[in-house]
TORPA-4810 file (N, C-alpha, C, O; in nm, 3 decimals):
<nodes>
NODE_1_-2.545_3.330_-0.634_-2.583_3.490_-0.626_-2.650_3.499_-0.476_-2.727_3.410_-0.439_M
NODE_2_-2.620_3.599_-0.398_-2.629_3.620_-0.245_-2.716_3.757_-0.239_-2.665_3.868_-0.249_F
NODE_3_-2.861_3.730_-0.219_-2.932_3.839_-0.211_-2.962_3.851_-0.044_-2.991_3.757_0.030_V
NODE_4_-2.950_3.955_-0.018_-3.020_3.989_0.145_-3.099_4.043_0.148_-3.062_4.159_0.138_R
NODE_5_-3.233_4.037_0.159_-3.361_4.073_0.138_-3.424_4.142_0.316_-3.478_4.072_0.402_L
NODE_6_-3.400_4.273_0.326_-3.457_4.319_0.450_-3.587_4.362_0.390_-3.608_4.386_0.271_D
NODE_7_-3.690_4.367_0.510_-3.834_4.415_0.495_-3.854_4.541_0.447_-3.942_4.580_0.370_H
NODE_8_-3.759_4.607_0.500_-3.766_4.772_0.446_-3.700_4.814_0.306_-3.737_4.900_0.227_S
NODE_9_-3.583_4.721_0.299_-3.517_4.775_0.162_-3.445_4.649_0.140_-3.436_4.554_0.217_E
NODE_10_-3.387_4.664_0.000_-3.300_4.539_-0.070_-3.161_4.552_-0.026_-3.120_4.666_-0.049_S
NODE_11_-3.073_4.475_0.028_-2.922_4.494_0.032_-2.858_4.450_-0.110_-2.920_4.382_-0.192_A
NODE_12_-2.717_4.502_-0.131_-2.676_4.440_-0.237_-2.665_4.349_-0.299_-2.748_4.275_-0.246_P
NODE_13_-2.615_4.286_-0.389_-2.631_4.156_-0.448_-2.473_4.149_-0.433_-2.398_4.240_-0.469_I
NODE_14_-2.434_4.033_-0.379_-2.289_3.979_-0.369_-2.245_3.866_-0.422_-2.323_3.771_-0.418_A
NODE_15_-2.129_3.850_-0.476_-2.060_3.728_-0.521_-2.143_3.577_-0.489_-2.196_3.592_-0.379_A
NODE_16_-2.167_3.472_-0.530_-2.172_3.342_-0.500_-2.046_3.272_-0.439_-1.927_3.290_-0.464_P
NODE_17_-2.110_3.183_-0.346_-1.995_3.159_-0.259_-1.905_3.027_-0.350_-1.971_2.942_-0.409_V
NODE_18_-1.773_3.022_-0.354_-1.690_2.927_-0.439_-1.688_2.843_-0.282_-1.683_2.902_-0.175_T
NODE_19_-1.695_2.685_-0.300_-1.655_2.611_-0.216_-1.570_2.522_-0.236_-1.606_2.465_-0.339_V
NODE_20_-1.462_2.470_-0.192_-1.378_2.375_-0.233_-1.328_2.283_-0.136_-1.376_2.294_-0.023_D
NODE_21_-1.234_2.185_-0.157_-1.172_2.090_-0.046_-1.119_2.132_0.069_-1.063_2.041_0.130_T
NODE_22_-1.113_2.267_0.137_-1.051_2.313_0.241_-1.133_2.248_0.367_-1.254_2.249_0.392_T
NODE_23_-0.983_2.172_0.462_-1.031_2.093_0.528_-1.091_2.198_0.658_-1.030_2.292_0.709_V
NODE_24_-1.234_2.146_0.692_-1.311_2.221_0.813_-1.414_2.302_0.710_-1.507_2.362_0.763_G
NODE_25_-1.403_2.306_0.585_-1.487_2.376_0.489_-1.522_2.527_0.500_-1.489_2.589_0.601_G
NODE_26_-1.596_2.593_0.385_-1.585_2.727_0.389_-1.714_2.776_0.432_-1.820_2.713_0.444_I
NODE_27_-1.686_2.909_0.455_-1.803_2.940_0.553_-1.930_3.012_0.435_-1.918_3.127_0.392_V
NODE_28_-2.033_2.932_0.399_-2.151_2.986_0.321_-2.244_3.118_0.351_-2.293_3.211_0.288_I
NODE_29_-2.241_3.074_0.470_-2.342_3.218_0.568_-2.314_3.210_0.719_-2.306_3.107_0.787_A
NODE_30_-2.303_3.315_0.752_-2.249_3.346_0.869_-2.347_3.376_0.962_-2.440_3.444_0.919_K
NODE_31_-2.350_3.335_1.106_-2.442_3.337_1.190_-2.528_3.460_1.181_-2.475_3.569_1.203_T
NODE_32_-2.677_3.450_1.146_-2.753_3.624_1.181_-2.878_3.572_1.252_-2.959_3.493_1.205_N
NODE_33_-2.879_3.618_1.351_-3.010_3.630_1.462_-3.124_3.674_1.375_-3.239_3.641_1.404_A
NODE_34_-3.096_3.750_1.268_-3.235_3.814_1.231_-3.263_3.721_1.077_-3.336_3.771_0.992_N
NODE_35_-3.208_3.605_1.057_-3.255_3.512_0.974_-3.390_3.493_0.961_-3.435_3.457_1.070_R
NODE_36_-3.485_3.504_0.867_-3.603_3.429_0.839_-3.552_3.288_0.758_-3.566_3.171_0.794_L
NODE_37_-3.514_3.320_0.687_-3.457_3.164_0.616_-3.363_3.213_0.513_-3.345_3.331_0.485_S
NODE_38_-3.303_3.108_0.459_-3.195_3.106_0.388_-3.226_2.971_0.253_-3.286_2.866_0.276_I
NODE_39_-3.176_3.006_0.140_-3.180_2.914_0.032_-3.073_2.904_-0.030_-3.035_3.001_-0.095_T
NODE_40_-2.998_2.790_-0.029_-2.880_2.751_-0.117_-2.917_2.680_-0.227_-3.020_2.612_-0.224_L
NODE_41_-2.829_2.688_-0.352_-2.864_2.644_-0.430_-2.687_2.603_-0.502_-2.596_2.685_-0.509_Q
NODE_42_-2.678_2.463_-0.544_-2.555_2.429_-0.601_-2.553_2.457_-0.732_-2.584_2.355_-0.794_N
NODE_43_-2.526_2.570_-0.821_-2.503_2.587_-0.915_-2.336_2.530_-0.999_-2.332_2.551_-1.121_V
NODE_44_-2.249_2.483_-0.954_-2.152_2.430_-1.018_-2.199_2.276_-1.049_-2.315_2.232_-1.049_G
NODE_45_-2.060_2.197_-1.080_-2.051_2.076_-1.111_-1.995_1.973_-1.012_-1.942_1.872_-1.058_I
NODE_46_-2.003_1.991_-0.882_-1.938_1.931_-0.801_-2.049_1.920_-0.684_-2.107_2.020_-0.643_E
NODE_47_-2.074_1.797_-0.636_-2.163_1.820_-0.494_-2.114_1.843_-0.415_-1.996_1.809_-0.399_P
NODE_48_-2.193_1.923_-0.313_-2.163_2.012_-0.218_-2.210_1.966_-0.057_-2.326_1.988_-0.025_C
NODE_49_-2.138_1.917_0.019_-2.164_1.878_0.142_-2.161_1.984_0.253_-2.067_2.055_0.289_I
NODE_50_-2.312_1.978_0.306_-2.352_2.114_0.406_-2.336_2.088_0.533_-2.369_1.972_0.555_I
NODE_51_-2.301_2.143_0.626_-2.327_2.119_0.774_-2.367_2.281_0.849_-2.304_2.384_0.824_R
NODE_52_-2.452_2.273_0.920_-2.502_2.357_0.983_-2.451_2.350_1.132_-2.486_2.264_1.213_L
NODE_53_-2.363_2.456_1.157_-2.301_2.487_1.288_-2.159_2.395_1.305_-2.121_2.367_1.419_G
NODE_54_-2.102_2.361_1.216_-2.003_2.278_1.259_-1.915_2.271_1.140_-1.939_2.344_1.044_G
NODE_55_-1.798_2.176_1.138_-1.744_2.183_0.994_-1.781_2.036_0.944_-1.782_1.936_1.017_D
NODE_56_-1.809_2.038_0.818_-1.841_1.947_0.715_-1.727_1.873_0.696_-1.615_1.922_0.685_P
NODE_57_-1.764_1.709_0.690_-1.599_1.633_0.634_-1.751_1.519_0.559_-1.872_1.542_0.560_S
NODE_58_-1.684_1.417_0.513_-1.710_1.292_0.428_-1.816_1.225_0.566_-1.926_1.179_0.537_A
NODE_59_-1.785_1.226_0.661_-1.858_1.146_0.782_-1.948_1.242_0.845_-2.046_1.200_0.907_T
NODE_60_-1.928_1.352_0.837_-2.024_1.492_0.934_-2.080_1.574_0.812_-2.006_1.630_0.732_A
NODE_61_-2.213_1.576_0.805_-2.287_1.671_0.708_-2.411_1.645_0.750_-2.446_1.545_0.813_Y
NODE_62_-2.514_1.782_0.698_-2.677_1.755_0.754_-2.719_1.715_0.611_-2.813_1.638_0.592_N
NODE_63_-2.649_1.769_0.510_-2.716_1.740_0.389_-2.604_1.756_0.271_-2.490_1.790_0.303_L
NODE_64_-2.639_1.731_0.127_-2.548_1.723_0.022_-2.631_1.767_-0.090_-2.720_1.693_-0.132_I
NODE_65_-2.601_1.912_-0.158_-2.673_1.953_-0.263_-2.578_1.886_-0.365_-2.455_1.884_-0.361_L
NODE_66_-2.678_1.819_-0.479_-2.647_1.753_-0.610_-2.618_1.894_-0.695_-2.656_2.011_-0.682_G
NODE_67_-2.520_1.813_-0.800_-2.485_1.911_-0.903_-2.585_1.959_-1.019_-2.679_1.891_-1.059_V
NODE_68_-2.548_2.100_-1.072_-2.598_2.114_-1.189_-2.589_2.036_-1.310_-2.485_1.973_-1.326_D
NODE_69_-2.669_2.029_-1.386_-2.646_1.938_-1.542_-2.521_2.026_-1.611_-2.460_1.965_-1.699_S
NODE_70_-2.479_2.160_-1.582_-2.390_2.254_-1.635_-2.364_2.347_-1.555_-2.442_2.394_-1.472_A
NODE_71_-2.247_2.381_-1.576_-2.199_2.534_-1.462_-2.353_2.612_-1.513_-2.396_2.617_-1.628_A
NODE_72_-2.407_2.660_-1.409_-2.490_2.763_-1.390_-2.608_2.728_-1.463_-2.684_2.816_-1.503_R
NODE_73_-2.628_2.611_-1.484_-2.758_2.563_-1.568_-2.890_2.608_-1.487_-2.993_2.621_-1.553_A
NODE_74_-2.893_2.630_-1.361_-3.010_2.630_-1.271_-3.070_2.556_-1.234_-3.179_2.593_-1.190_G
NODE_75_-3.039_2.422_-1.228_-3.100_2.294_-1.217_-3.040_2.190_-1.092_-3.086_2.078_-1.069_N
NODE_76_-2.940_2.247_-1.025_-2.863_2.190_-0.916_-2.963_2.197_-0.814_-3.071_2.256_-0.815_G
NODE_77_-2.893_2.105_-0.700_-2.958_2.073_-0.603_-2.981_2.201_-0.510_-2.898_2.283_-0.470_G
NODE_78_-3.111_2.193_-0.490_-3.120_2.308_-0.353_-3.226_2.317_-0.243_-3.338_2.267_-0.255_S
NODE_79_-3.182_2.386_-0.129_-3.265_2.360_-0.012_-3.317_2.502_0.058_-3.258_2.609_0.043_V
NODE_80_-3.406_2.489_0.117_-3.457_2.625_0.187_-3.498_2.599_0.352_-3.596_2.538_0.393_T
NODE_81_-3.399_2.662_0.427_-3.370_2.632_0.557_-3.441_2.754_0.651_-3.411_2.874_0.647_I
NODE_82_-3.546_2.688_0.741_-3.611_2.822_0.796_-3.548_2.799_0.945_-3.462_2.715_0.971_R
NODE_83_-3.604_2.887_1.034_-3.567_2.869_1.174_-3.430_2.845_1.219_-3.409_2.807_1.334_D
NODE_84_-3.326_2.867_1.127_-3.207_2.845_1.143_-3.121_2.952_1.138_-3.113_3.008_1.029_Y
NODE_85_-3.029_3.012_1.265_-2.960_3.110_1.268_-2.819_3.116_1.251_-2.756_3.219_1.227_Y
NODE_86_-2.765_2.987_1.267_-2.620_2.968_1.275_-2.541_2.952_1.163_-2.595_2.961_1.053_G
NODE_87_-2.441_2.934_1.170_-2.320_2.953_1.048_-2.357_2.826_0.965_-2.411_2.729_1.017_A
NODE_88_-2.325_2.834_0.832_-2.327_2.746_0.745_-2.220_2.725_0.673_-2.159_2.824_0.634_I
NODE_89_-2.168_2.581_0.637_-2.019_2.563_0.594_-2.061_2.492_0.471_-2.178_2.454_0.465_K
NODE_90_-2.001_2.476_0.398_-1.968_2.337_0.274_-1.831_2.302_0.239_-1.736_2.374_0.270_G
NODE_91_-1.819_2.181_0.165_-1.710_2.121_0.156_-1.739_2.065_0.012_-1.856_2.041_-0.019_L
NODE_92_-1.632_2.041_-0.083_-1.662_1.946_-0.164_-1.536_1.832_-0.120_-1.448_1.840_-0.035_T
NODE_93_-1.567_1.733_-0.209_-1.460_1.621_-0.170_-1.357_1.613_-0.325_-1.253_1.547_-0.332_E
NODE_94_-1.399_1.674_-0.407_-1.287_1.717_-0.530_-1.298_1.875_-0.599_-1.394_1.948_-0.573_A
NODE_95_-1.210_1.909_-0.671_-1.245_2.025_-0.700_-1.342_2.154_-0.651_-1.336_2.172_-0.529_N
NODE_96_-1.403_2.217_-0.701_-1.471_2.341_-0.643_-1.592_2.324_-0.707_-1.602_2.247_-0.802_S
NODE_97_-1.710_2.404_-0.656_-1.837_2.416_-0.674_-1.882_2.569_-0.648_-1.806_2.644_-0.587_T
NODE_98_-1.976_2.602_-0.685_-2.039_2.749_-0.680_-2.195_2.726_-0.602_-2.286_2.658_-0.648_V
NODE_99_-2.195_2.789_-0.494_-2.316_2.779_-0.442_-2.375_2.928_-0.428_-2.308_3.021_-0.385_I
NODE_100_-2.518_2.939_-0.473_-2.567_3.066_-0.487_-2.648_3.068_-0.360_-2.700_2.961_-0.330_A
NODE_101_-2.673_3.195_-0.261_-2.724_3.195_-0.183_-2.821_3.302_-0.142_-2.788_3.413_-0.183_V
NODE_102_-2.910_3.298_-0.086_-3.065_3.412_-0.097_-3.103_3.397_0.073_-3.161_3.303_0.128_M
NODE_103_-3.061_3.498_0.119_-3.066_3.490_0.301_-3.211_3.622_0.298_-3.213_3.731_0.241_E
NODE_104_-3.312_3.558_0.378_-3.412_3.670_0.411_-3.429_3.713_0.545_-3.481_3.645_0.634_V
NODE_105_-3.382_3.830_0.558_-3.382_3.874_0.709_-3.483_3.985_0.742_-3.492_4.027_0.857_V
</nodes>
């Protein structure tokens, strides 16, 4: 789930981001100079390689989000990132997974 919170009003909810094996990764979040924090959670059943500000690969990543016990079970790996405004990309090594995103601006 993507929820963008603006201190004055809530923005619409968008679809979660499906991340797959596309070379160079899939954009999970675009650069946003107004971002206060962003939380990512893997709600799928494939590990997700995350890279801040670059293209993720099996050898170039910042972190890996672990899998949910079942699709959308809600116990997959998650991370909250503060004070980072750049793009965030994800990649899987097999199949695809789904990343829920909450960005606070």
